[in-house]
N, C-alpha and C positions, 0 to 999 in steps of 0.2 A: 720352551718358550719360542724357539725358532720355528717349530712346526706350527704353532698357533699363529705366529706372525705371518707365515706363508699362507695359511688358510684365510686369514683376515685380508691379506693383500689380494688374494685371488677373488674373494667375495667382492671386494671393492671394485676391482677391475671389471668383473662380469656385470655388476650392477651399473657401473658407469657406461659401459658399452651398450647395455640394454636400454638405458635411459636415452642415450644418444640416438640409437637406431629406432626405438619405438616412438619417441616424442619429437624427433627431428631437431636436435640441438637446442634444447631449451635454455633458459637463463641459468646462471651459476648456482643460484640458491636452490634450484630444483635438483641439481646434481648432489649438492651437499646434503640436502634433506633426505633424498632417497638413499644415498650411501650410508648416512648416519643411522637412519631407521632400520635398514636391513642389517647393518653391521651389529647394532644393538640387539636386534631380535635373534640373530644367529650366533651371538657370542657364547651362550651355553653349549650349543652343539659343537661349535668350533673348539672350545676348550676341552670338551669331553672326547671328541675324536682325536685331537692332537695328543692328549694324554694316553689314549688307547694305542695310537700309532707309535708313540715314544716307548711305551712299555713293550709293545710287540717287537719293535726293531732293536732296542737296546737293553731290555730288561730280562730277556729270557723267558717271558711269559707268552705262551702260545695257546690258542683256542683248542679245547678238547671237547668234543661233542658228548662224551660219556658223562662229564660233569654237568652239562646243561640239562640232561634228562633225569639226573638224579641216580642213574645206575653207574656203578663203578666196577 
């Protein structure tokens, strides 16, 4: 959960800065709408990558190319 929170926070900060610099400091509702839409669209990717990173760091599961190709 902490990794997912970190990903979501990073996404929100990047979108906020992008809106600020690309649109020239628009109204508050533009920030809220842009951040909410992008956060909702990227939630599945954020959860999937956070779970993968958590398993890789703490679960002892590591990528092995032999299993990806079907040859063992």
